[in-house]
SEMARMAR-211377 format. One line per field, with one value per residue (C-alpha): residue in three letters; x, y, z; residue number from 0. Coordinates in steps of 0.001 Angstrom, whole numbers, padded with zeros to 6 digits, m for minus. Layout:
<atoms>
code <- (Ala | ...)
east <- (X | ...)
north <- (Y | ...)
up <- (Z | ...)
pos <- (NUM | ...)
</atoms>
This chain:
<atoms>
code <- (Met | Val | Tyr | Ser | Ile | Val | Asp | Asp | Asn | Met | Lys | Lys | Ile | Tyr | Ile | Asp | Gly | Tyr | Phe | Leu | Ala | Gln | Arg | Ile | Thr | Gly | Val | Gln | Arg | Tyr | Ala | Glu | Glu | Leu | Val | Lys | Asn | Ile | Asn | Asn | Lys | Gly | Tyr | Asp | Ile | Ile | Ile | Leu | Ala | Pro | Lys | Asn | Ile | Lys | Arg | Thr | Ile | Pro | Gly | Val | Val | Ile | Lys | Arg | Ser | Lys | Met | Phe | Ser | Gly | Leu | Leu | Trp | Gln | Gln | Phe | Ile | Leu | Pro | Ile | Gln | Leu | Phe | Phe | Leu | Gly | Lys | Pro | Ile | Ile | Thr | Ser | Leu | Ser | Gly | Leu | Gly | Pro | Ile | Phe | Tyr | Pro | Asn | Lys | Leu | Leu | Ala | Ile | His | Asp | Ala | Ser | Leu | Tyr | Arg | Tyr | Pro | Ser | Tyr | Phe | Ser | Asn | Leu | Tyr | Arg | Ile | Val | Tyr | Lys | Lys | Leu | Tyr | Pro | Ile | Thr | Ile | Phe | Phe | Ser | Lys | Ala | Ile | Ile | Thr | Val | Ser | Glu | Phe | Ser | Lys | Gln | Glu | Ile | Lys | Glu | Leu | Ile | Asn | Ile | Ser | Lys | Asp | Ile | Leu | Val | Val | Asn | Asn | Val | Thr | Pro | Gln | Ser | Tyr | Glu | Gly | Ser | Leu | Arg | Gly | Asn | Ile | Tyr | Glu | Gln | Met | Glu | Pro | Tyr | Ile | Leu | Val | Val | Gly | Thr | Leu | Asp | Lys | Arg | Lys | Asn | Leu | Lys | Asn | Val | Leu | Glu | Ala | Phe | Gln | Gln | Ser | Lys | Leu | Lys | Gly | Val | Tyr | Lys | Leu | Leu | Val | Ala | Gly | Gly | Thr | Ala | Lys | Ser | Phe | Ser | Asp | Asn | Glu | Trp | Ile | Thr | Asn | Leu | Cys | Ser | Asp | Asp | Val | Ile | Phe | Leu | Gly | Tyr | Val | Ser | Asp | Ala | Glu | Leu | Ala | Asn | Leu | Tyr | Asn | Arg | Ala | His | Phe | Phe | Ile | Tyr | Met | Ser | Ile | Tyr | Glu | Gly | Phe | Gly | Ile | Pro | Pro | Leu | Glu | Ser | Leu | Ala | Asn | Asn | Cys | Pro | Val | Leu | Leu | Ser | Asp | Ile | Asp | Val | Phe | Lys | Glu | Ile | Tyr | Gly | Asp | Ser | Phe | Glu | Tyr | Ala | Asn | Pro | Leu | Ser | Val | Glu | Ser | Ile | Ala | Met | Gly | Leu | Glu | Arg | Val | Val | Ser | Ser | Asp | Arg | His | Glu | Leu | Tyr | Glu | Lys | Gln | Arg | Ile | Ala | Leu | Ser | Lys | Tyr | Thr | Lys | Glu | Asn | Gln | Val | Lys | Gln | Phe | Glu | Glu | Ile | Ile | Lys | Arg | Tyr | Ile | His | Ala | Ala | Tyr)
east <- (m230532 | m228876 | m229526 | m229886 | m230005 | m233165 | m234807 | m234048 | m235614 | m238297 | m239651 | m238190 | m239342 | m236618 | m237098 | m235005 | m234440 | m233339 | m236504 | m235146 | m232467 | m234983 | m237003 | m240301 | m243583 | m246010 | m243956 | m241795 | m244902 | m246484 | m243269 | m242999 | m246728 | m246596 | m243865 | m245260 | m248100 | m246723 | m244385 | m247548 | m248821 | m246110 | m244081 | m240071 | m238959 | m235497 | m234823 | m231298 | m230601 | m227841 | m225613 | m227144 | m230967 | m232646 | m235080 | m235990 | m239218 | m239825 | m240094 | m238611 | m235072 | m232427 | m229239 | m227729 | m224643 | m221518 | m220308 | m222064 | m224910 | m228024 | m227707 | m224445 | m225516 | m228744 | m226982 | m223887 | m223488 | m227511 | m226765 | m223701 | m225535 | m228286 | m225816 | m224413 | m227825 | m228665 | m230246 | m233906 | m236540 | m236300 | m239270 | m238077 | m240713 | m238682 | m236612 | m235379 | m234669 | m231341 | m231427 | m229809 | m230734 | m233163 | m235173 | m236955 | m240504 | m240307 | m243124 | m244008 | m246376 | m247280 | m246697 | m246427 | m242902 | m244677 | m247600 | m246275 | m242613 | m242480 | m242903 | m239458 | m236140 | m234175 | m231605 | m234324 | m236218 | m233353 | m231874 | m235132 | m236506 | m233567 | m233405 | m236654 | m237057 | m234039 | m235095 | m238310 | m236876 | m234957 | m237874 | m240402 | m243273 | m244502 | m246578 | m248235 | m251214 | m254129 | m256351 | m255715 | m252080 | m252217 | m253659 | m251719 | m248160 | m249523 | m250352 | m247332 | m244495 | m245633 | m244996 | m245553 | m244960 | m247837 | m248547 | m249781 | m252018 | m251147 | m253572 | m252229 | m253874 | m255852 | m253168 | m253320 | m254972 | m252521 | m253422 | m252728 | m254128 | m257008 | m256998 | m254875 | m253584 | m251877 | m254075 | m257142 | m256282 | m256431 | m260141 | m262310 | m259642 | m259300 | m256330 | m253937 | m251127 | m248736 | m245350 | m244624 | m244433 | m246715 | m248658 | m249913 | m252122 | m251314 | m251203 | m254900 | m255988 | m254675 | m256154 | m259323 | m259713 | m258927 | m261720 | m263933 | m266499 | m264592 | m261947 | m262229 | m264182 | m261777 | m258110 | m256221 | m253616 | m250558 | m248988 | m245900 | m242391 | m240402 | m241621 | m238393 | m239441 | m242796 | m241740 | m238843 | m241736 | m242914 | m246470 | m246935 | m246236 | m248502 | m251125 | m250541 | m252870 | m253172 | m255935 | m253031 | m250942 | m247909 | m246732 | m243853 | m243080 | m245130 | m244941 | m247519 | m249454 | m249587 | m250657 | m253714 | m254406 | m254553 | m257155 | m259079 | m259725 | m260020 | m263445 | m262450 | m259328 | m258779 | m256618 | m256731 | m253528 | m253388 | m252157 | m251866 | m250985 | m253117 | m253284 | m253136 | m253732 | m257608 | m257522 | m255386 | m257945 | m260773 | m258905 | m258771 | m262187 | m261786 | m264295 | m262451 | m262996 | m261110 | m260119 | m262412 | m259297 | m259836 | m258064 | m259835 | m262896 | m261997 | m260344 | m262883 | m266272 | m269182 | m269462 | m267296 | m267170 | m265112 | m263782 | m261862 | m258264 | m257318 | m260506 | m260254 | m263317 | m264456 | m262134 | m263660 | m267343 | m266050 | m264602 | m267895 | m270076 | m268589 | m268403 | m272155 | m272794 | m273167 | m269595 | m270618 | m273026 | m270323 | m268190 | m270156 | m270895 | m267335 | m265789 | m266789 | m263696 | m261721 | m263110 | m262399 | m258487 | m257307 | m254300 | m256163 | m257066 | m253608 | m251932 | m253990 | m253468 | m249442 | m249978 | m251201 | m247872 | m246047 | m247411 | m247122 | m243877 | m241843 | m242665 | m242930 | m239726 | m238542)
north <- (065387 | 062051 | 060582 | 056925 | 054167 | 052893 | 055956 | 055811 | 052074 | 052875 | 054590 | 051935 | 048376 | 046162 | 043482 | 040528 | 040457 | 037171 | 036695 | 039073 | 036772 | 033502 | 032916 | 033948 | 031305 | 032316 | 032852 | 035578 | 037164 | 037306 | 038787 | 041827 | 042383 | 042976 | 045052 | 047275 | 047619 | 048532 | 050737 | 052576 | 053066 | 055707 | 053368 | 053690 | 050335 | 049340 | 045963 | 044322 | 042150 | 040193 | 041020 | 038497 | 040062 | 039416 | 042385 | 045389 | 047038 | 050409 | 053182 | 051097 | 051333 | 047936 | 047750 | 045464 | 043608 | 043589 | 040327 | 037034 | 035936 | 033760 | 031587 | 032350 | 036492 | 035548 | 033299 | 034964 | 038719 | 039517 | 038855 | 041187 | 044171 | 043771 | 043907 | 047270 | 048740 | 048058 | 044632 | 045861 | 043694 | 042194 | 040405 | 037525 | 036318 | 033778 | 030516 | 030190 | 033652 | 034679 | 031254 | 032273 | 036119 | 036477 | 039490 | 038315 | 037649 | 034424 | 033518 | 029927 | 029525 | 026381 | 023116 | 020878 | 019427 | 017922 | 017192 | 015456 | 014696 | 012532 | 015390 | 016582 | 015171 | 013195 | 016239 | 019017 | 017108 | 015940 | 019623 | 022100 | 019159 | 020131 | 023580 | 024692 | 024295 | 026572 | 029127 | 028934 | 029125 | 032383 | 033966 | 036768 | 035406 | 033272 | 034953 | 032650 | 033341 | 031385 | 030374 | 026680 | 026788 | 028587 | 025862 | 023015 | 024862 | 024571 | 020968 | 019756 | 021446 | 022169 | 025745 | 027728 | 031301 | 033295 | 032684 | 036035 | 035675 | 038294 | 037185 | 037230 | 039749 | 039777 | 040161 | 043054 | 042248 | 042771 | 044704 | 042755 | 042798 | 039807 | 040843 | 038559 | 036581 | 033312 | 031889 | 032517 | 029865 | 027264 | 028263 | 026901 | 025651 | 024949 | 026279 | 024864 | 026761 | 024576 | 022520 | 019197 | 019412 | 016397 | 018669 | 020542 | 017159 | 018007 | 014022 | 013116 | 016648 | 015065 | 011664 | 013279 | 015529 | 011987 | 010557 | 013366 | 014225 | 017156 | 015784 | 016554 | 019264 | 021800 | 021987 | 021693 | 024083 | 023943 | 027031 | 027011 | 025165 | 024241 | 022388 | 020277 | 019447 | 018212 | 016105 | 014232 | 012587 | 009258 | 009273 | 012971 | 011407 | 008539 | 010833 | 013551 | 013755 | 016895 | 018498 | 018702 | 021566 | 022629 | 026174 | 026171 | 029656 | 032369 | 036187 | 037604 | 039503 | 036139 | 034801 | 037381 | 036582 | 032999 | 033437 | 035729 | 033593 | 030507 | 028760 | 028295 | 027503 | 024419 | 024366 | 020727 | 021176 | 018609 | 020841 | 024674 | 027322 | 029528 | 029354 | 032380 | 031408 | 031159 | 034734 | 035441 | 033743 | 035534 | 039097 | 038311 | 037420 | 033513 | 031098 | 028155 | 024775 | 024026 | 020626 | 020624 | 020890 | 022788 | 025790 | 026604 | 026201 | 028821 | 031080 | 030932 | 029660 | 028128 | 029874 | 027910 | 024684 | 021613 | 018140 | 015813 | 016180 | 012634 | 011010 | 011267 | 010788 | 013229 | 015597 | 014554 | 015134 | 018649 | 019351 | 018328 | 020291 | 023525 | 023381 | 022805 | 025856 | 029681 | 030860 | 034585 | 033453 | 031458 | 034262 | 036692 | 034178 | 033399 | 037033 | 037847 | 036545 | 039232 | 041803 | 039852 | 039797 | 043536 | 045449 | 047570 | 044544 | 043156 | 046248 | 046363 | 042745 | 043549 | 047039 | 044995 | 043115 | 046393 | 047636 | 044411 | 043594 | 046193 | 049195 | 047359 | 046485 | 049981)
up <- (041854 | 040752 | 037502 | 037300 | 034542 | 036929 | 035958 | 032441 | 032146 | 033410 | 030178 | 027978 | 026986 | 025877 | 023521 | 022857 | 019124 | 018368 | 016635 | 013727 | 013103 | 012200 | 009357 | 009555 | 011125 | 013006 | 015774 | 014345 | 012897 | 016463 | 017853 | 015211 | 015104 | 018891 | 018958 | 016119 | 017760 | 021121 | 019180 | 017942 | 020924 | 022218 | 024287 | 023932 | 022545 | 022225 | 020782 | 021013 | 018197 | 016956 | 014179 | 011942 | 011872 | 008424 | 008704 | 010899 | 011938 | 010413 | 013396 | 016171 | 017291 | 017033 | 018504 | 016706 | 017923 | 016596 | 017914 | 017312 | 015895 | 016638 | 019962 | 020680 | 021051 | 022945 | 025565 | 025844 | 024502 | 025252 | 029136 | 029125 | 027558 | 029534 | 032679 | 031276 | 030809 | 034729 | 034256 | 033160 | 032291 | 028792 | 027011 | 024983 | 022124 | 020515 | 021546 | 025421 | 025939 | 027772 | 029663 | 033212 | 032963 | 035856 | 034830 | 031769 | 030586 | 028258 | 025585 | 025302 | 022260 | 022945 | 024846 | 021340 | 022498 | 025708 | 023855 | 020725 | 021449 | 018339 | 016156 | 017119 | 016290 | 019155 | 019420 | 019695 | 022219 | 024687 | 024468 | 025074 | 027569 | 029673 | 029163 | 029111 | 033096 | 033518 | 031941 | 033128 | 036605 | 035581 | 034259 | 036038 | 034464 | 031280 | 028195 | 025918 | 023002 | 024165 | 027435 | 025644 | 025680 | 029060 | 030398 | 028250 | 029754 | 033119 | 033070 | 031231 | 031610 | 035582 | 035938 | 039097 | 037585 | 036235 | 032741 | 031044 | 027996 | 025039 | 022043 | 018136 | 016128 | 013024 | 010032 | 007693 | 004430 | 001515 | m001436 | m004626 | m008300 | m008986 | m012660 | m014910 | m011775 | m012311 | m010148 | m011605 | m014472 | m011458 | m010026 | m008864 | m005980 | m002527 | m000333 | 001892 | 003613 | 005524 | 005705 | 006100 | 010100 | 011157 | 013026 | 010017 | 008689 | 005073 | 004721 | 006132 | 003837 | 000921 | 001211 | 002133 | m001195 | m003087 | m001483 | m001656 | m004458 | m005148 | m006969 | m010766 | m009790 | m007814 | m007360 | m004038 | m003881 | m001120 | m000131 | 002191 | 002658 | m000850 | m003925 | m003259 | 000134 | m001291 | m004023 | m001459 | 000479 | m001541 | 000343 | m001400 | m004811 | m004328 | m003409 | m005756 | m009240 | m011966 | m009315 | m006704 | m006995 | m004875 | m004957 | m002752 | m000805 | m001922 | m000829 | 001461 | m001352 | m003259 | m000689 | m000145 | m004067 | m003237 | m000336 | m002152 | m005205 | m003113 | m002768 | 000662 | 002928 | 004751 | 007925 | 009689 | 012448 | 014879 | 017652 | 017631 | 020327 | 018573 | 014750 | 012920 | 009179 | 009339 | 011081 | 007630 | 005378 | 006784 | 006491 | 002760 | 002190 | 002522 | 004665 | 006537 | 007261 | 010597 | 012426 | 015791 | 018535 | 021541 | 020610 | 017641 | 019404 | 022039 | 019344 | 016582 | 018339 | 016924 | 013991 | 011882 | 009950 | 011717 | 011134 | 013018 | 011688 | 012658 | 010392 | 006648 | 006323 | 008397 | 006489 | 003078 | 004517 | 005902 | 002532 | 000462 | 003398 | 003021 | m000966 | m000711 | 001480 | m000033 | 000142 | 001073 | 003692 | 005219 | 005401 | 006611 | 009891 | 010699 | 009782 | 013512 | 014590 | 012827 | 015553 | 018510 | 018195 | 016939 | 017973 | 020581 | 022219 | 022263 | 023261 | 026312 | 027134 | 027173 | 029129 | 031970 | 031815 | 031456 | 034583 | 036378 | 035500 | 033834 | 035676 | 038899 | 038801 | 039208)
pos <- (0 | 1 | 2 | 3 | 4 | 5 | 6 | 7 | 8 | 9 | 10 | 11 | 12 | 13 | 14 | 15 | 16 | 17 | 18 | 19 | 20 | 21 | 22 | 23 | 24 | 25 | 26 | 27 | 28 | 29 | 30 | 31 | 32 | 33 | 34 | 35 | 36 | 37 | 38 | 39 | 40 | 41 | 42 | 43 | 44 | 45 | 46 | 47 | 48 | 49 | 50 | 51 | 52 | 53 | 54 | 55 | 56 | 57 | 58 | 59 | 60 | 61 | 62 | 63 | 64 | 65 | 66 | 67 | 68 | 69 | 70 | 71 | 72 | 73 | 74 | 75 | 76 | 77 | 78 | 79 | 80 | 81 | 82 | 83 | 84 | 85 | 86 | 87 | 88 | 89 | 90 | 91 | 92 | 93 | 94 | 95 | 96 | 97 | 98 | 99 | 100 | 101 | 102 | 103 | 104 | 105 | 106 | 107 | 108 | 109 | 110 | 111 | 112 | 113 | 114 | 115 | 116 | 117 | 118 | 119 | 120 | 121 | 122 | 123 | 124 | 125 | 126 | 127 | 128 | 129 | 130 | 131 | 132 | 133 | 134 | 135 | 136 | 137 | 138 | 139 | 140 | 141 | 142 | 143 | 144 | 145 | 146 | 147 | 148 | 149 | 150 | 151 | 152 | 153 | 154 | 155 | 156 | 157 | 158 | 159 | 160 | 161 | 162 | 163 | 164 | 165 | 166 | 167 | 168 | 169 | 170 | 171 | 172 | 173 | 174 | 175 | 176 | 177 | 178 | 179 | 180 | 181 | 182 | 183 | 184 | 185 | 186 | 187 | 188 | 189 | 190 | 191 | 192 | 193 | 194 | 195 | 196 | 197 | 198 | 199 | 200 | 201 | 202 | 203 | 204 | 205 | 206 | 207 | 208 | 209 | 210 | 211 | 212 | 213 | 214 | 215 | 216 | 217 | 218 | 219 | 220 | 221 | 222 | 223 | 224 | 225 | 226 | 227 | 228 | 229 | 230 | 231 | 232 | 233 | 234 | 235 | 236 | 237 | 238 | 239 | 240 | 241 | 242 | 243 | 244 | 245 | 246 | 247 | 248 | 249 | 250 | 251 | 252 | 253 | 254 | 255 | 256 | 257 | 258 | 259 | 260 | 261 | 262 | 263 | 264 | 265 | 266 | 267 | 268 | 269 | 270 | 271 | 272 | 273 | 274 | 275 | 276 | 277 | 278 | 279 | 280 | 281 | 282 | 283 | 284 | 285 | 286 | 287 | 288 | 289 | 290 | 291 | 292 | 293 | 294 | 295 | 296 | 297 | 298 | 299 | 300 | 301 | 302 | 303 | 304 | 305 | 306 | 307 | 308 | 309 | 310 | 311 | 312 | 313 | 314 | 315 | 316 | 317 | 318 | 319 | 320 | 321 | 322 | 323 | 324 | 325 | 326 | 327 | 328 | 329 | 330 | 331 | 332 | 333 | 334 | 335 | 336 | 337 | 338 | 339 | 340 | 341 | 342 | 343 | 344 | 345 | 346 | 347 | 348 | 349 | 350 | 351 | 352 | 353 | 354 | 355 | 356 | 357 | 358 | 359 | 360 | 361)
</atoms>
């Protein structure tokens, strides 16, 4: 009997480890959680990674390159590695993937580049709009995170490939001491988590808070980004007061404490592919006020409180409405979302992809 690379590759799932070299945002967190969850089901996961990775995933085999970092590695070294491995299927969960490598599954998390091009720099917009059609052409199928994103990608990028949904999962809740916590001194407060990305809509949230009846009674805590990036923006300076506190970057454990102590969490994004922070909030016992965009209606349903993210008045009314609600009752009504987006459901979705594209390729 002749042993072949093909026989061996049937047992393996290769992952493009470019995401391990990037700072953690929702995309990288999604990739890490998916890899961990598949690995825990007993699949033979192998991550091929550049030399400049920032972190590892416990229990997962990572083959780290000795040559090149970042995009140079992904576009030039990774395809060579895959060629010598017998050209297996690789799953790219971040970035463009190895553009000209035909045996890949490519994750596209949303179509924001096409729906809101003005949110991106001219260089980014020009480069990615040229390269996306090419890397999609050389992909077996596309993975995305919600039915909303699937329809957006179909409509705006005009894709004829299969688009397969693998949802995000409810994040773990981080244990942390709530006693003597520095955030205790700031209570009562409302929590915002985000950056200066226009999609996150921080300007409208700040304006709504200043116009609402909550000012002077509650504080608004803003976590994320860096303190300098916030202070460099004139509009933020103009909207700031003693009731608005910018925390900058916080650790996962600190964020858990912030959620636990907050009266509620407000997330007024204009556009998302999925939107994981509301699940983070619920996982840490904190109810949510959401923007009334289509993807949130799909993911979170009718049990949540919503406001129009483009209307400062609507956001202000939403803030006042949630504050006047019973916090515990609101949380109990919303927490049902946690049971929908489980590790088991995510693995089940990805196992369909394994059968259809990875095992079927051999």
